[in-house]
KELUMLUM-227297 format. One record per residue (C-alpha): residue in three letters; z, y, x. Coordinates in steps of 0.001 Angstrom, whole numbers, plus 500000, padded with zeros to 6 digits. Layout:
REM KELUMLUM-227297
ALAZYX
...
***
This chain:
REM KELUMLUM-227297
MET345710942517516467
GLN344362939057517257
LYS347275938373519644
LYS349715939494516970
ASN348146937191514384
THR348262934297516866
ALA351955934921517539
ILE352692935036513803
ALA350791931787513274
LYS352768930068516033
MET356046931281514547
ALA355031930114511067
HIS354134926684512480
LYS357558926383514145
ILE359306927377510915
ASN357303924866508836
VAL358057922030511271
ALA361750922929511201
LYS361788923005507405
ILE360035919644507073
ALA362525918097509486
GLY365352919788507588
TYR364282918414504216
GLY364017914939505745
LEU367549915124507160
LEU368882916469503852
CYS367402913543501922
LEU368720910957504378
GLY372142912622504412
ALA372363912719500632
VAL371490909013500396
ALA374075908137503056
LEU376786910126501237
LEU375994908507497897
VAL376102905046499411
SER379366905861501227
ILE380966906767497893
GLY379853903506496324
TYR381064901356499224
ALA383997903578500306
SER382480903620503802
GLN383921906143506256
ILE381113905397508692
LEU378387906341506210
ALA380366909453505251
PHE380329910664508882
ILE376621909919509208
GLY375758911575505890
LEU377724914742506657
GLY376050915094510031
LEU372575914690508549
VAL373266917134505718
PHE374748919709508113
TRP371741919812510429
GLY369315919427507551
LEU370676922649506096
ILE370403924446509428
LEU366799923374510005
THR365830924101506399
PHE366932927716506633
ILE365388928502510052
GLN363171931573509533
THR362261934731511432
SER365264936821512472
ALA364317939523509936
SER364575937198506919
VAL367418934803507732
LYS370011934599504973
LYS372903934388507432
ASP375705934284504857
LEU374063931365503080
LEU373577929459506337
ASP377181930030507454
ALA378600929017504079
THR376688925732503900
ALA377515924857507511
LEU381229925572507090
SER381559923185504161
SER380340920279506290
LEU382447921286509294
SER385561921498507120
THR384975917999505780
ILE384510916564509281
ASP387753918274510339
GLN389617916619507467
LEU388169913203508283
LEU389234913495511933
GLN392728914532510908
GLN393111911661508461
ALA391790909170511031
GLY394337910474513555
TYR391945911434516360
THR393457914327518328
ALA391989913896521841
LYS389078915882523245
ALA385649914371522723
VAL383850913120525820
TYR380137913877525634
LEU378425910878527195
PRO375276911024529374
PRO372099908977528693
LYS372964906068531002
TYR375669905013528541
PHE373035904069525943
LYS370054901771525671
ASP368043904640524161
LEU368206907446526733
ASP367590910121524083
THR370853909282522302
CYS373467912048521905
LYS376966910717521235
ALA380554911631521993
PHE383542909340522483
ILE386994910305521163
PRO389742908014522487
THR392564906907520201
GLN395082908266522706
GLU394715911504524652
THR395352909634527903
GLY392916906880527027
ASN390486905452529556
LEU386908906620529782
PRO384635903740528773
THR382028902353531156
PRO378303902376530303
GLU378440898597529844
GLN381277898866527325
ILE379462901510525279
GLN376134899654525297
GLU377849896608523806
GLN379234898690520925
GLU376940901725520700
ASN375989901074517071
ASN379642901016515962
LEU381595904049514799
PHE384941902563515821
ILE385007900738519151
ASP387706898457520567
ASN387301898464524341
PRO388627901053524988
GLN389827902042521527
GLY388255905126520038
ILE385519906544517874
LEU381879906928518935
LEU379967909437516850
THR376995911763516863
PRO378503915186517650
ILE377989918274515522
GLY375619919733518133
GLY373484916624518632
GLU370571917645516432
LEU370604921178517799
THR370177919743521308
LYS367171917766520091
LEU365736920999518686
PHE366131922615522132
GLU364251919692523679
LYS361505919833521066
ILE360841923532521570
LEU360905923195525365
GLU358715920086525065
THR360849917976527391
SER363725915529527304
PHE366859916791529025
THR367177913331530570
ARG364267914282532841
ILE365566917637534037
ASP368557919004535955
LEU371080921820535590
GLN368782924280537352
TYR366177923724534635
LEU368730924611531945
GLN369763927717533884
GLN366142928861534044
ASN364912927892530574
LEU367795928106528087
PRO368005931928528328
LYS364358932291527285
LEU364863929688524544
PHE367855931538523067
ILE366399935024523449
GLU362672934656522717
GLU362110931349520926
LEU365160930970518683
GLU366174934650518713
ILE369864933806518460
ALA371188935791521441
GLN370412938738523707
SER371376936929526909
LEU372665933604528203
GLU374122932746531609
ILE375072929333533010
GLU377218929104536140
LYS378511925931537809
LYS381395925852540283
ASN382456922431541499
SER383045920350538359
ASN383300923347536013
VAL380474924974534071
HIS380764928383532424
VAL378276929484529766
LYS378249933048528446
VAL376171933930525395
GLU375980937632524560
ASN375364939204521160
THR374720935946519326
ASN374641935500515565
TYR376489932206516074
VAL379747934052516765
TYR380818934128513100
LEU380377930368512699
THR382239929812515979
LYS385188931909514810
LYS385318929996511539
ALA385202926682513429
MET388252927841515391
ASN390193927735512118
LEU389441924005511827
PRO391959922797514435
GLN391042919143514751
LEU387289919675514776
PHE387477922582517239
GLN390003920911519550
SER387943917740519807
LEU384245918465519256
GLY384115922254519644
CYS381850924489517556
PRO378183923682516818
LEU376904925794519720
SER379375924535522348
SER378771920981521130
ALA374998921375521569
LEU375456922781525062
ALA377857919950525968
CYS375186917440524903
SER372599919320526961
LEU374812919418530054
ALA375709915726529819
LYS372017914840529664
ALA370952917150532488
ILE373851916459534874
GLY374068912758534048
LYS377867912668533808
PRO380410912817530952
VAL381329916337529838
ILE384235917751527847
ILE384612921207526320
ASP387596922837528027
SER387674925997525932
THR385618928384523823
GLU386454932047523326
THR384838934832521356
SER385025938531522195
ASP387435940717520236
LYS384684943294519896
GLY381028942359519808
ASN379332939017519333
ASP379852937284522686
ILE380925933665523243
ASN382346932238526482
MET382355928447526832
HIS383972926427529598
PHE382986922823530268
HIS384352920219532670
VAL382203917496534233
LEU384162914247534547
GLU384077911864537468
GLU383641908351536133
GLU386145905603536835
PRO386011902013535574
ALA388106901466532483
GLU390998899074532764
GLN390209895630531410
***
């Protein structure tokens, strides 16, 4: 009985921390959106939508028995749809490149670069560090934004009590399954396999499958940034491996709640000056 009460107390503590963080992100996101309307700022709109999206997710984290899944999916989809529209209107069609920590002055930063052209050059760490606080960058031309899975990656790190900048792929292979199955209770199994420059992640019986399928109907968002779960894993892989990562493809099972994600680790080359 005492062990059971201790486990319940730990779970309640995790939920309360998540909710406090969620309310904070919601408030910041709402302020950013209001200011973006007043100043017609696309940059603040992107920031505000991202904060609101993850604020809603963290706010509604509860035990698996009491999650209002439909409510969570509905609120998340509204933000994802808006981001998809903004990407379409801005004309960004290339795949996002999830950048590793060495590209930023703050090693805990999670950002993705979307080039203006699909055949655009990959920026160097020096180029990004000179412009890392800008949404639109000039050399090379593209957009640098916090991806839809950035905050979820930070939640992984917080629960595991480590920064993914200090670990390697083997650590993710050993610890993410337990995180998904026991801590977050969002899947029944998770497997990570790496072959050469390709990484395959299989998540079985996950309640994220519905949101992933809905994200597939948002062509620009899904083509570039992926779904929230694949985006979070791309951030995690970029941090752990230390190289840029793109999401090659994401598929869901026709029957069941399985998701297969394929990532490609890029070899870095200096951008043309």
